[in-house]
C-alpha positions as CSV (number, residue, x, y, z in Angstrom):
1,M,-46.2,19.8,11.4
2,N,-46.0,18.3,7.9
3,C,-43.1,18.8,5.5
4,I,-44.0,21.4,2.8
5,D,-42.3,21.3,-0.6
6,Q,-42.5,24.4,-2.8
7,T,-41.8,25.0,-6.5
8,T,-41.9,28.5,-7.8
9,G,-41.8,29.8,-11.4
10,E,-42.1,33.1,-13.1
11,N,-45.8,33.5,-12.5
12,F,-46.7,30.6,-10.1
13,S,-46.0,28.8,-6.9
14,L,-46.9,25.2,-6.3
15,F,-47.0,23.7,-2.8
16,H,-47.1,20.1,-1.6
17,G,-48.0,19.6,2.0
18,D,-50.9,19.7,4.4
19,C,-53.2,22.3,2.8
20,V,-54.2,24.0,6.1
21,E,-50.5,24.3,7.2
22,V,-49.5,25.6,3.7
23,L,-52.2,28.3,3.8
24,K,-51.4,29.3,7.3
25,G,-47.9,30.2,6.1
26,L,-49.2,32.5,3.3
27,P,-49.9,36.2,3.6
28,E,-53.4,37.5,3.8
29,K,-55.1,38.3,0.4
30,S,-52.1,36.9,-1.5
31,I,-53.7,34.3,-3.7
32,H,-55.1,35.1,-7.2
33,Y,-56.5,31.6,-8.0
34,S,-56.7,28.3,-6.1
35,I,-57.6,24.9,-7.6
36,F,-57.8,21.7,-5.6
37,S,-59.5,18.4,-5.2
38,P,-60.3,17.8,-1.5
39,P,-60.3,14.3,0.0
40,F,-63.9,13.1,0.0
41,A,-65.5,12.1,3.3
42,S,-64.7,8.4,3.9
43,L,-64.2,7.7,0.2
44,Y,-60.4,7.7,0.4
45,T,-58.4,7.8,3.5
46,Y,-54.8,8.8,2.8
47,S,-53.4,8.4,6.3
48,N,-54.3,7.4,9.9
49,S,-53.9,11.0,11.0
50,P,-56.9,12.5,12.8
51,R,-56.1,15.6,10.7
52,D,-56.7,13.8,7.4
53,M,-60.0,15.1,6.0
54,G,-60.7,11.8,4.4
55,N,-60.2,9.9,7.7
56,V,-63.7,10.7,9.2
57,R,-66.7,8.7,10.4
58,N,-69.4,10.8,8.7
59,D,-70.2,13.9,6.7
60,A,-70.5,16.1,9.7
61,E,-67.0,15.3,10.8
62,F,-65.7,15.9,7.3
63,F,-67.2,19.4,7.2
64,E,-65.8,20.1,10.6
65,H,-62.3,19.3,9.2
66,F,-63.1,21.2,5.9
67,D,-63.9,24.3,7.9
68,F,-60.2,24.7,8.9
69,L,-59.4,24.9,5.1
70,I,-62.2,27.3,4.3
71,E,-61.1,29.6,7.1
72,Q,-57.6,29.9,5.7
73,L,-58.8,30.1,2.0
74,V,-61.0,33.1,3.0
75,R,-58.0,34.7,4.6
76,V,-55.5,34.3,1.8
77,M,-57.7,34.8,-1.3
78,K,-57.6,38.2,-3.0
79,P,-61.0,39.8,-3.0
80,G,-62.9,39.1,-6.2
81,H,-60.6,36.2,-7.2
82,N,-61.6,32.5,-7.8
83,V,-61.4,29.1,-6.1
84,S,-62.1,26.0,-8.2
85,F,-62.5,22.6,-6.6
86,H,-63.4,19.2,-7.7
87,C,-66.7,17.8,-6.3
88,M,-68.9,14.9,-7.0
89,L,-71.9,12.9,-5.9
90,M,-70.8,10.5,-3.2
91,P,-71.6,6.8,-3.4
92,T,-73.5,5.4,-0.5
93,S,-73.4,2.0,1.1
94,K,-76.1,0.0,2.8
95,E,-74.0,-0.5,5.9
96,R,-73.0,3.2,6.4
97,D,-75.9,5.1,4.9
98,G,-78.8,2.6,4.9
99,Y,-79.2,2.6,1.1
100,I,-77.3,2.1,-2.1
101,G,-77.1,5.1,-4.4
102,L,-75.6,8.6,-4.5
103,K,-75.8,11.6,-2.2
104,D,-74.9,15.3,-2.7
């Protein structure tokens, strides 16, 4: 299990740790708003851990990892509240994707 650091203020809590582990420790329907930037598949690899969402061979493997996060987000978000996340078109490479360009 990863170390989790928490900072709490009058109207907020910030967590630094493995996102799935942090969410597993939160009560159901307890989050009003979540904002994050997920690791992009194979764009940045932050560790050699097989649990690192960016440490994947392909998009299918990334989404398999991402599903663990989504499952926990669905559980902890208050009904009718919002999640915002950073997304972008991903650069392709000739070696990995067979062409140079961008993909959704």
